[in-house]
OpenMM code with the backbone's topology and positions (N, CA, C; nanometers):
from openmm import Vec3, app, unit

residues = "UNK UNK UNK UNK UNK UNK UNK UNK UNK UNK UNK UNK UNK UNK UNK UNK UNK UNK UNK UNK UNK UNK UNK UNK UNK UNK UNK UNK UNK UNK UNK UNK UNK UNK UNK UNK UNK UNK UNK UNK UNK UNK UNK UNK UNK UNK UNK UNK UNK UNK UNK UNK UNK UNK UNK UNK UNK UNK UNK UNK UNK UNK UNK UNK UNK UNK UNK UNK UNK UNK UNK UNK UNK UNK UNK UNK UNK UNK UNK UNK UNK UNK UNK UNK UNK UNK UNK UNK UNK UNK UNK UNK UNK UNK UNK UNK UNK UNK UNK UNK UNK UNK UNK UNK UNK UNK UNK UNK UNK UNK UNK UNK UNK UNK UNK UNK UNK UNK UNK UNK UNK UNK UNK UNK UNK UNK UNK UNK UNK UNK UNK UNK UNK UNK UNK UNK UNK UNK UNK UNK UNK UNK UNK UNK UNK UNK UNK UNK UNK UNK UNK UNK UNK UNK UNK".split()
positions = [
    Vec3(-1.7515, -3.1911, -2.0536),
    Vec3(-1.8344, -3.0797, -2.0229),
    Vec3(-1.6292, -2.9607, -1.9049),
    Vec3(-1.6966, -2.8595, -1.9237),
    Vec3(-1.5767, -2.8022, -1.8410),
    Vec3(-1.5860, -2.7642, -1.7022),
    Vec3(-1.4822, -2.7407, -1.6218),
    Vec3(-1.5197, -2.8043, -1.4566),
    Vec3(-1.5580, -2.6330, -1.4584),
    Vec3(-1.6338, -2.6491, -1.3453),
    Vec3(-1.6368, -2.5188, -1.2895),
    Vec3(-1.5578, -2.4288, -1.2261),
    Vec3(-1.6010, -2.3286, -1.2112),
    Vec3(-1.4528, -2.2245, -1.1454),
    Vec3(-1.4911, -2.2245, -0.9839),
    Vec3(-1.4079, -2.2851, -0.9419),
    Vec3(-1.3750, -2.2715, -0.7784),
    Vec3(-1.2799, -2.1737, -0.7276),
    Vec3(-1.2803, -2.0678, -0.6023),
    Vec3(-1.2349, -2.0294, -0.6295),
    Vec3(-1.0298, -2.0539, -0.5627),
    Vec3(-0.9887, -1.9903, -0.5738),
    Vec3(-0.8246, -2.0307, -0.5084),
    Vec3(-0.8334, -2.0305, -0.3804),
    Vec3(-0.7023, -2.1021, -0.3102),
    Vec3(-0.7464, -2.1256, -0.1908),
    Vec3(-0.7378, -1.9833, -0.0989),
    Vec3(-0.8329, -1.9643, -0.0100),
    Vec3(-0.9029, -1.8526, 0.0724),
    Vec3(-0.7908, -1.8054, 0.1439),
    Vec3(-0.7006, -1.8867, 0.1670),
    Vec3(-0.5412, -1.8018, 0.2264),
    Vec3(-0.5140, -1.6962, 0.1185),
    Vec3(-0.5537, -1.6822, -0.0073),
    Vec3(-0.4776, -1.5721, -0.1013),
    Vec3(-0.5320, -1.4804, -0.0811),
    Vec3(-0.6882, -1.4901, -0.0791),
    Vec3(-0.7503, -1.3561, -0.1061),
    Vec3(-0.7059, -1.3228, 0.0848),
    Vec3(-0.7058, -1.3341, 0.1610),
    Vec3(-0.7218, -1.3162, 0.2972),
    Vec3(-0.5503, -1.2145, 0.2932),
    Vec3(-0.5051, -1.2589, 0.2248),
    Vec3(-0.2910, -1.1705, 0.2124),
    Vec3(-0.3462, -1.0750, 0.1098),
    Vec3(-0.4484, -1.0653, 0.0515),
    Vec3(-0.4348, -0.9979, -0.0522),
    Vec3(-0.5133, -0.9001, 0.0067),
    Vec3(-0.6187, -0.9557, 0.1110),
    Vec3(-0.6700, -0.8414, 0.1804),
    Vec3(-0.6232, -0.7357, 0.2535),
    Vec3(-0.5259, -0.8107, 0.3532),
    Vec3(-0.4136, -0.8210, 0.4388),
    Vec3(-0.3440, -0.6739, 0.3593),
    Vec3(-0.3114, -0.6723, 0.2446),
    Vec3(-0.2708, -0.5898, 0.2374),
    Vec3(-0.3025, -0.4937, 0.1006),
    Vec3(-0.4806, -0.5033, 0.0724),
    Vec3(-0.5177, -0.4095, 0.0057),
    Vec3(-0.5693, -0.2653, 0.1519),
    Vec3(-0.5767, -0.3229, 0.2572),
    Vec3(-0.5934, -0.2479, 0.3481),
    Vec3(-0.4985, -0.2034, 0.4240),
    Vec3(-0.3611, -0.2386, 0.4294),
    Vec3(-0.2435, -0.1200, 0.4480),
    Vec3(-0.2021, -0.0561, 0.2965),
    Vec3(-0.2087, -0.0826, 0.2008),
    Vec3(-0.2559, 0.0055, 0.0984),
    Vec3(-0.2955, 0.1719, 0.1245),
    Vec3(-0.4399, 0.0931, 0.1743),
    Vec3(-0.5837, 0.2357, 0.1876),
    Vec3(-0.5773, 0.3058, 0.3053),
    Vec3(-0.4717, 0.2522, 0.3682),
    Vec3(-0.4197, 0.3310, 0.5417),
    Vec3(-0.3354, 0.4276, 0.4704),
    Vec3(-0.2209, 0.3600, 0.4317),
    Vec3(-0.1625, 0.4359, 0.3521),
    Vec3(-0.1399, 0.5287, 0.2482),
    Vec3(-0.2400, 0.5030, 0.1561),
    Vec3(-0.2817, 0.6476, 0.0876),
    Vec3(-0.3485, 0.7308, 0.1852),
    Vec3(-0.4210, 0.7020, 0.2566),
    Vec3(-0.4640, 0.7675, 0.4083),
    Vec3(-0.3587, 0.9359, 0.4518),
    Vec3(-0.2246, 0.7888, 0.4845),
    Vec3(-0.1052, 0.8440, 0.5823),
    Vec3(-0.0391, 0.9878, 0.4385),
    Vec3(-0.0409, 0.9463, 0.3067),
    Vec3(-0.0337, 1.0319, 0.2726),
    Vec3(-0.1694, 1.1587, 0.1690),
    Vec3(-0.2310, 1.1662, 0.2085),
    Vec3(-0.3075, 1.2786, 0.1900),
    Vec3(-0.3444, 1.3506, 0.3668),
    Vec3(-0.2863, 1.2819, 0.4798),
    Vec3(-0.2700, 1.3251, 0.6089),
    Vec3(-0.1246, 1.4879, 0.5983),
    Vec3(-0.0772, 1.4416, 0.5313),
    Vec3(0.0724, 1.4142, 0.5250),
    Vec3(0.0678, 1.5766, 0.3982),
    Vec3(-0.0082, 1.5308, 0.2538),
    Vec3(-0.0391, 1.6735, 0.1697),
    Vec3(-0.1218, 1.7772, 0.2309),
    Vec3(-0.2357, 1.7336, 0.3645),
    Vec3(-0.2787, 1.8336, 0.4175),
    Vec3(-0.1983, 1.9523, 0.5091),
    Vec3(-0.1419, 1.8355, 0.5402),
    Vec3(-0.0377, 2.0050, 0.7099),
    Vec3(0.0237, 1.9418, 0.6626),
    Vec3(0.1396, 1.8963, 0.5160),
    Vec3(0.2653, 1.9369, 0.5428),
    Vec3(0.3131, 2.1301, 0.5105),
    Vec3(0.4070, 2.1208, 0.6131),
    Vec3(0.4366, 2.3287, 0.6102),
    Vec3(0.5991, 2.2824, 0.6262),
    Vec3(0.6996, 2.4402, 0.5820),
    Vec3(0.7899, 2.4041, 0.5893),
    Vec3(0.8695, 2.4748, 0.4129),
    Vec3(0.9569, 2.5063, 0.4431),
    Vec3(1.0501, 2.5670, 0.2993),
    Vec3(0.9972, 2.4689, 0.1458),
    Vec3(1.0220, 2.3405, 0.1500),
    Vec3(0.9996, 2.2365, 0.0345),
    Vec3(0.8465, 2.2550, 0.0172),
    Vec3(0.7776, 2.2828, 0.0992),
    Vec3(0.5791, 2.2840, 0.1440),
    Vec3(0.5467, 2.2324, -0.0673),
    Vec3(0.5772, 2.3086, -0.0662),
    Vec3(0.5067, 2.2950, -0.2297),
    Vec3(0.5424, 2.1810, -0.3179),
    Vec3(0.6315, 2.1418, -0.3465),
    Vec3(0.7063, 2.0067, -0.4386),
    Vec3(0.6510, 1.8698, -0.2749),
    Vec3(0.6537, 1.9029, -0.1909),
    Vec3(0.5458, 1.8606, -0.0753),
    Vec3(0.4462, 1.7578, -0.1039),
    Vec3(0.3420, 1.8685, -0.1534),
    Vec3(0.2767, 1.8820, -0.1123),
    Vec3(0.2428, 1.7845, -0.2347),
    Vec3(0.2738, 1.8207, -0.3149),
    Vec3(0.2694, 1.7641, -0.4857),
    Vec3(0.2739, 1.5678, -0.4612),
    Vec3(0.4122, 1.6250, -0.3964),
    Vec3(0.4596, 1.5152, -0.4174),
    Vec3(0.3503, 1.3958, -0.3569),
    Vec3(0.3243, 1.4466, -0.2007),
    Vec3(0.2192, 1.3616, -0.0729),
    Vec3(0.1033, 1.3100, -0.2130),
    Vec3(0.0953, 1.3873, -0.2799),
    Vec3(-0.0942, 1.3847, -0.3863),
    Vec3(-0.0645, 1.2604, -0.5065),
    Vec3(0.0768, 1.2689, -0.5267),
    Vec3(0.1002, 1.1883, -0.6345),
    Vec3(0.0665, 1.0687, -0.5217),
    Vec3(0.1806, 1.0661, -0.4994),
    Vec3(0.1998, 0.8641, -0.4136),
    Vec3(0.0742, 0.8642, -0.3509),
    Vec3(-0.0173, 0.9301, -0.2946),
    Vec3(-0.1536, 0.8724, -0.2689),
    Vec3(-0.2618, 0.8324, -0.4113),
    Vec3(-0.2058, 0.9247, -0.5361),
    Vec3(-0.2826, 0.8494, -0.6283),
    Vec3(-0.1854, 0.7182, -0.6940),
    Vec3(-0.0628, 0.6634, -0.7154),
    Vec3(0.0026, 0.5613, -0.7057),
    Vec3(-0.0504, 0.4877, -0.5779),
    Vec3(-0.1147, 0.5063, -0.4327),
    Vec3(-0.1546, 0.4069, -0.4231),
    Vec3(-0.3391, 0.3487, -0.4220),
    Vec3(-0.3771, 0.4451, -0.4510),
    Vec3(-0.4952, 0.4574, -0.4669),
    Vec3(-0.5245, 0.3249, -0.6019),
    Vec3(-0.4184, 0.3480, -0.7176),
    Vec3(-0.3785, 0.2402, -0.8171),
    Vec3(-0.3635, 0.1279, -0.8111),
    Vec3(-0.2507, 0.1221, -0.6810),
    Vec3(-0.3031, -0.0323, -0.6568),
    Vec3(-0.3154, -0.0370, -0.5557),
    Vec3(-0.4287, -0.0513, -0.5025),
    Vec3(-0.5889, -0.0432, -0.4299),
    Vec3(-0.6726, -0.1042, -0.5174),
    Vec3(-0.7116, -0.0720, -0.6127),
    Vec3(-0.7770, -0.1147, -0.7466),
    Vec3(-0.6949, -0.2131, -0.7652),
    Vec3(-0.6134, -0.1987, -0.8373),
    Vec3(-0.5371, -0.3890, -0.8823),
    Vec3(-0.5914, -0.4737, -0.7701),
    Vec3(-0.5937, -0.4682, -0.6391),
    Vec3(-0.5148, -0.5314, -0.5835),
    Vec3(-0.7257, -0.6016, -0.5270),
    Vec3(-0.8188, -0.4815, -0.5631),
    Vec3(-0.9382, -0.5543, -0.5350),
    Vec3(-1.0243, -0.5874, -0.6547),
    Vec3(-0.9608, -0.5640, -0.7369),
    Vec3(-0.9783, -0.6206, -0.8731),
    Vec3(-0.9421, -0.7372, -0.8973),
    Vec3(-0.8305, -0.7987, -0.8397),
    Vec3(-0.7878, -0.9371, -0.8343),
    Vec3(-0.8840, -0.9931, -0.7134),
    Vec3(-0.9279, -0.9525, -0.6230),
    Vec3(-0.9955, -1.0526, -0.5278),
    Vec3(-1.1019, -1.0451, -0.5457),
    Vec3(-1.1336, -0.9647, -0.6231),
    Vec3(-1.2974, -1.0192, -0.6846),
    Vec3(-1.2662, -1.1095, -0.8245),
    Vec3(-1.1944, -1.0683, -0.8986),
    Vec3(-1.1493, -1.2265, -1.0163),
    Vec3(-1.1526, -1.3510, -0.9456),
    Vec3(-1.0623, -1.3294, -0.8678),
    Vec3(-1.0908, -1.5093, -0.7935),
    Vec3(-1.1565, -1.5626, -0.7271),
    Vec3(-1.2428, -1.5584, -0.7202),
    Vec3(-1.3958, -1.5771, -0.6618),
    Vec3(-1.3618, -1.5046, -0.4977),
    Vec3(-1.3351, -1.3898, -0.4639),
    Vec3(-1.3726, -1.3203, -0.3085),
    Vec3(-1.4016, -1.2478, -0.3321),
    Vec3(-1.4776, -1.1993, -0.1859),
    Vec3(-1.5547, -1.0418, -0.1735),
    Vec3(-1.4917, -0.9387, -0.0731),
    Vec3(-1.4778, -0.7996, -0.1600),
    Vec3(-1.3490, -0.7360, -0.1674),
    Vec3(-1.4942, -0.6389, 0.0134),
    Vec3(-1.3353, -0.6216, 0.0661),
    Vec3(-1.3980, -0.5654, 0.1592),
    Vec3(-1.3221, -0.4326, 0.2197),
    Vec3(-1.2888, -0.3416, 0.2004),
    Vec3(-1.2282, -0.2711, 0.2604),
    Vec3(-1.3286, -0.1268, 0.2575),
    Vec3(-1.3784, -0.0751, 0.3347),
    Vec3(-1.4796, 0.0200, 0.3908),
    Vec3(-1.3516, 0.0635, 0.5072),
    Vec3(-1.4427, 0.1518, 0.5417),
    Vec3(-1.3175, 0.2229, 0.6350),
    Vec3(-1.2899, 0.1632, 0.7754),
    Vec3(-1.3992, 0.1220, 0.7800),
    Vec3(-1.3587, 0.0313, 0.9364),
    Vec3(-1.3373, -0.0926, 0.8745),
    Vec3(-1.2845, -0.1662, 0.7734),
    Vec3(-1.2386, -0.2468, 0.7566),
    Vec3(-1.0868, -0.2221, 0.7294),
    Vec3(-1.1070, -0.1278, 0.6754),
    Vec3(-0.8840, -0.0964, 0.6679),
    Vec3(-0.8388, -0.0392, 0.8066),
    Vec3(-0.9330, 0.0194, 0.8868),
    Vec3(-0.8686, 0.0701, 0.9870),
    Vec3(-0.8668, -0.0461, 1.1085),
    Vec3(-0.9856, -0.1883, 1.0652),
    Vec3(-0.8600, -0.2630, 1.1318),
    Vec3(-0.7898, -0.3825, 1.1144),
    Vec3(-0.7959, -0.3493, 0.9760),
    Vec3(-0.7560, -0.4879, 0.9298),
    Vec3(-0.5692, -0.4685, 0.8920),
    Vec3(-0.6067, -0.3423, 0.8854),
    Vec3(-0.3844, -0.2605, 0.8280),
    Vec3(-0.3341, -0.2802, 0.9302),
    Vec3(-0.2071, -0.3663, 0.9338),
    Vec3(-0.1178, -0.3529, 0.9936),
    Vec3(0.0088, -0.2441, 0.9785),
    Vec3(-0.0334, -0.1690, 0.9307),
    Vec3(0.0901, -0.0442, 0.9544),
    Vec3(0.0482, 0.0452, 1.0615),
    Vec3(0.1128, 0.1645, 1.1132),
    Vec3(0.1050, 0.2160, 1.2535),
    Vec3(0.0508, 0.3068, 1.2401),
    Vec3(-0.0352, 0.3597, 1.3211),
    Vec3(-0.0964, 0.5047, 1.2644),
    Vec3(0.0023, 0.5861, 1.2378),
    Vec3(-0.0711, 0.6962, 1.1535),
    Vec3(-0.0071, 0.8084, 1.1105),
    Vec3(-0.0385, 0.9216, 1.1927),
    Vec3(0.0427, 0.9415, 1.2343),
    Vec3(0.0880, 1.0855, 1.3348),
    Vec3(0.0135, 1.1823, 1.3169),
    Vec3(-0.0736, 1.2187, 1.3866),
    Vec3(-0.2069, 1.3622, 1.3485),
    Vec3(-0.1517, 1.5224, 1.3844),
    Vec3(-0.0008, 1.5188, 1.4974),
    Vec3(0.0230, 1.5796, 1.5268),
    Vec3(0.1595, 1.6865, 1.4419),
    Vec3(0.1623, 1.6248, 1.3036),
    Vec3(0.3301, 1.6707, 1.2810),
    Vec3(0.2959, 1.7429, 1.2199),
    Vec3(0.3919, 1.8596, 1.1876),
    Vec3(0.3071, 1.9559, 1.0266),
    Vec3(0.4726, 1.9529, 0.9502),
    Vec3(0.6105, 1.9620, 0.9699),
    Vec3(0.6828, 1.9553, 0.9671),
    Vec3(0.7228, 1.8633, 0.8591),
    Vec3(0.8035, 1.9218, 0.7235),
    Vec3(0.8266, 1.8470, 0.6304),
    Vec3(0.9268, 1.7124, 0.6689),
    Vec3(1.0293, 1.7203, 0.7562),
    Vec3(1.1348, 1.6098, 0.7548),
    Vec3(1.0122, 1.5162, 0.8776),
    Vec3(0.9538, 1.5302, 0.9528),
    Vec3(0.8467, 1.4793, 1.0570),
    Vec3(0.7757, 1.3917, 0.9432),
    Vec3(0.6322, 1.4594, 0.8623),
    Vec3(0.6560, 1.4082, 0.7510),
    Vec3(0.7104, 1.2571, 0.6673),
    Vec3(0.8241, 1.2839, 0.6191),
    Vec3(0.8745, 1.2187, 0.5255),
    Vec3(0.9199, 1.1065, 0.6334),
    Vec3(0.9504, 1.0999, 0.7602),
    Vec3(0.9997, 1.0467, 0.8333),
    Vec3(0.9112, 0.9500, 0.8846),
    Vec3(0.8108, 0.9697, 0.9234),
    Vec3(0.7055, 0.8636, 0.9198),
    Vec3(0.6295, 0.8001, 0.8082),
    Vec3(0.6510, 0.8900, 0.7321),
    Vec3(0.5588, 0.8089, 0.5830),
    Vec3(0.6653, 0.6864, 0.5356),
    Vec3(0.7990, 0.7883, 0.5580),
    Vec3(0.9136, 0.6408, 0.4757),
    Vec3(0.8764, 0.5272, 0.5718),
    Vec3(0.8939, 0.5041, 0.7664),
    Vec3(0.8603, 0.4267, 0.8386),
    Vec3(0.7829, 0.2952, 0.7171),
    Vec3(0.5987, 0.4053, 0.7448),
    Vec3(0.5129, 0.3321, 0.7400),
    Vec3(0.5656, 0.2448, 0.5495),
    Vec3(0.6090, 0.2935, 0.4382),
    Vec3(0.6172, 0.2576, 0.3710),
    Vec3(0.7161, 0.1401, 0.3307),
    Vec3(0.7682, 0.1616, 0.3843),
    Vec3(0.8992, 0.0793, 0.4701),
    Vec3(0.8424, -0.0950, 0.5052),
    Vec3(0.7645, -0.0900, 0.5949),
    Vec3(0.6675, -0.2059, 0.6362),
    Vec3(0.6015, -0.2500, 0.5322),
    Vec3(0.5377, -0.1429, 0.4939),
    Vec3(0.4362, -0.2321, 0.3533),
    Vec3(0.5681, -0.2946, 0.2446),
    Vec3(0.6532, -0.2989, 0.2239),
    Vec3(0.7637, -0.2314, 0.1115),
    Vec3(0.7527, -0.4239, 0.1764),
    Vec3(0.8004, -0.4818, 0.2550),
    Vec3(0.8661, -0.5931, 0.3388),
    Vec3(0.7570, -0.6650, 0.3586),
    Vec3(0.6429, -0.6549, 0.3897),
    Vec3(0.4668, -0.7217, 0.3800),
    Vec3(0.4416, -0.7701, 0.2528),
    Vec3(0.4854, -0.6864, 0.1535),
    Vec3(0.4414, -0.7476, -0.0002),
    Vec3(0.5547, -0.8223, -0.0705),
    Vec3(0.7043, -0.7943, -0.0489),
    Vec3(0.7811, -0.8792, -0.0206),
    Vec3(0.7351, -1.0397, -0.0338),
    Vec3(0.7524, -1.0435, 0.1350),
    Vec3(0.6873, -1.1927, 0.2387),
    Vec3(0.5337, -1.2267, 0.1545),
    Vec3(0.4607, -1.1713, 0.1300),
    Vec3(0.3619, -1.2041, 0.0532),
    Vec3(0.3649, -1.2550, -0.0900),
    Vec3(0.4403, -1.1912, -0.1913),
    Vec3(0.4952, -1.2458, -0.3119),
    Vec3(0.5204, -1.4412, -0.3022),
    Vec3(0.6396, -1.4641, -0.2109),
    Vec3(0.6743, -1.6046, -0.1926),
    Vec3(0.5272, -1.6660, -0.1877),
    Vec3(0.4484, -1.6420, -0.0611),
    Vec3(0.3783, -1.6870, 0.0124),
    Vec3(0.2839, -1.7194, -0.0983),
    Vec3(0.2106, -1.6121, -0.1982),
    Vec3(0.1195, -1.6573, -0.2765),
    Vec3(0.1622, -1.7359, -0.3283),
    Vec3(0.2656, -1.7748, -0.4367),
    Vec3(0.3587, -1.8154, -0.5367),
    Vec3(0.3884, -1.9863, -0.4218),
    Vec3(0.3882, -1.9920, -0.3736),
    Vec3(0.3838, -2.1257, -0.2937),
    Vec3(0.2045, -2.2213, -0.2576),
    Vec3(0.1624, -2.0967, -0.2504),
    Vec3(-0.0011, -2.1517, -0.2975),
    Vec3(-0.0436, -2.1235, -0.4315),
    Vec3(0.0126, -2.1977, -0.5007),
    Vec3(0.0127, -2.2238, -0.6789),
    Vec3(-0.0542, -2.0584, -0.7028),
    Vec3(-0.0608, -1.9551, -0.6960),
    Vec3(-0.1736, -1.8652, -0.7792),
    Vec3(-0.0529, -1.7414, -0.8175),
    Vec3(-0.0048, -1.7934, -0.9218),
    Vec3(0.0664, -1.6651, -1.0361),
    Vec3(0.0025, -1.5648, -1.0272),
    Vec3(-0.0544, -1.5630, -1.0909),
    Vec3(-0.1582, -1.4119, -1.1061),
    Vec3(-0.1241, -1.3192, -0.9706),
    Vec3(-0.1841, -1.3635, -0.8913),
    Vec3(-0.1529, -1.3159, -0.8005),
    Vec3(-0.0052, -1.2605, -0.7334),
    Vec3(0.0525, -1.3996, -0.7240),
    Vec3(0.2329, -1.3460, -0.6819),
    Vec3(0.2219, -1.2517, -0.7965),
    Vec3(0.2140, -1.2300, -0.9153),
    Vec3(0.2660, -1.1290, -1.0341),
    Vec3(0.2270, -1.0360, -1.0197),
    Vec3(0.1286, -0.9732, -0.9745),
    Vec3(0.0231, -0.8440, -0.9086),
    Vec3(0.1536, -0.8284, -0.7938),
    Vec3(0.1211, -0.8700, -0.7304),
    Vec3(0.2093, -0.8361, -0.5786),
    Vec3(0.3710, -0.8455, -0.6393),
    Vec3(0.4479, -0.8651, -0.6789),
    Vec3(0.5287, -0.8575, -0.7782),
    Vec3(0.5656, -0.7564, -0.8708),
    Vec3(0.4339, -0.7126, -0.9348),
    Vec3(0.5310, -0.5804, -0.9606),
    Vec3(0.4696, -0.4760, -0.8724),
    Vec3(0.3871, -0.4421, -0.8185),
    Vec3(0.3597, -0.3859, -0.6801),
    Vec3(0.4884, -0.3015, -0.5783),
    Vec3(0.5730, -0.4556, -0.5579),
    Vec3(0.6560, -0.4833, -0.4826),
    Vec3(0.7788, -0.3617, -0.5556),
    Vec3(0.7945, -0.3942, -0.6835),
    Vec3(0.9388, -0.3144, -0.7646),
    Vec3(0.8687, -0.1225, -0.8459),
    Vec3(0.7029, -0.1384, -0.7556),
    Vec3(0.6725, 0.0477, -0.7488),
    Vec3(0.6561, 0.0715, -0.6351),
    Vec3(0.7057, -0.0040, -0.4928),
    Vec3(0.6285, 0.0282, -0.3747),
    Vec3(0.8545, 0.0413, -0.3936),
    Vec3(0.9271, -0.0499, -0.4218),
    Vec3(1.0522, -0.0046, -0.4270),
    Vec3(1.0774, 0.1676, -0.4589),
    Vec3(1.0222, 0.1776, -0.5704),
    Vec3(1.0780, 0.2861, -0.6077),
    Vec3(0.9473, 0.4167, -0.5540),
    Vec3(0.8421, 0.3918, -0.4714),
    Vec3(0.8630, 0.5098, -0.3827),
    Vec3(0.9518, 0.4997, -0.2509),
    Vec3(0.9896, 0.3908, -0.2300),
    Vec3(1.0679, 0.4231, -0.0835),
    Vec3(1.1730, 0.4701, -0.1352),
    Vec3(1.2330, 0.4747, -0.3114),
    Vec3(1.3287, 0.5398, -0.3273),
    Vec3(1.3362, 0.7447, -0.3453),
    Vec3(1.1771, 0.7505, -0.3321),
    Vec3(1.1151, 0.9261, -0.4512),
    Vec3(1.1383, 0.9153, -0.3246),
    Vec3(1.0646, 0.9164, -0.1592),
    Vec3(1.0609, 0.9295, -0.0149),
    Vec3(1.1779, 0.9971, 0.0247),
    Vec3(1.3051, 0.8757, 0.0618),
    Vec3(1.4213, 0.8744, 0.0849),
    Vec3(1.4664, 0.9995, -0.0189),
    Vec3(1.4283, 0.9976, -0.0923),
    Vec3(1.4967, 1.1208, -0.2000),
    Vec3(1.5311, 1.2854, -0.1713),
    Vec3(1.3708, 1.3040, -0.0716),
    Vec3(1.3291, 1.3992, -0.0239),
    Vec3(1.3914, 1.4363, 0.1051),
    Vec3(1.4729, 1.3531, 0.1782),
    Vec3(1.5254, 1.3445, 0.2892),
    Vec3(1.6721, 1.4613, 0.2486),
    Vec3(1.6807, 1.5504, 0.3549),
    Vec3(1.8191, 1.6439, 0.3028),
    Vec3(1.8975, 1.5547, 0.3456),
    Vec3(1.9874, 1.5560, 0.2981),
    Vec3(2.1636, 1.5612, 0.3830),
    Vec3(2.2375, 1.5844, 0.5145),
    Vec3(2.2564, 1.5370, 0.5857),
    Vec3(2.3056, 1.6039, 0.6978),
    Vec3(2.4539, 1.6585, 0.7189),
] * unit.nanometer
topology = app.Topology()
chain = topology.addChain("A")
for resn in residues:
    res = topology.addResidue(resn, chain)
    for name in ("N", "CA", "C"):
        topology.addAtom(name, app.Element.getBySymbol(name[0]), res)
C-alpha cells in the first residue's frame, strides 16, 4: 500500500509564504511607481513598471501554487502581505523617475538577497522542488535588477 502523502517540513511553507508576501508587496510598489512616475522618460518607465508588475505577479502565482501543491494553506490577502512582507514600505510621496528607480531598486535588491538565502535553506530542508523554484526566481530577479539598473542615467 502506498504511503499517505504528508506535507514537507512546515519551515518550507513559512519560507515560501515570506517570499510570496514580499513579491506581492513589491508588485504593489511597481504599480505605485507605474501610476505616479513623472519626468522626461515617463512613458518608458510607466510601461516598464507595468511589465515588472506582470513578472512579479507571475512569480507570486508560482509560489502560491507551490505552497498549495506541497500541502500548505496559502495566506496572501492584503492584510497578510502587509503584515508579512520584510520589504520596506514604498514612499508614496515621490513622483520623479530617478526617485522611483532608486526606491524600487533598493526593495528589489533586498528581495534578491532574501531569495538567494532561501535557496540554500530550502535545499538543506530537502525540498528540491521548492529550491528549484526559488533558484529559477532568483535568476529572473537578477534580470529584473539588471533592467531596473539600466534605467539609471549615467552621471
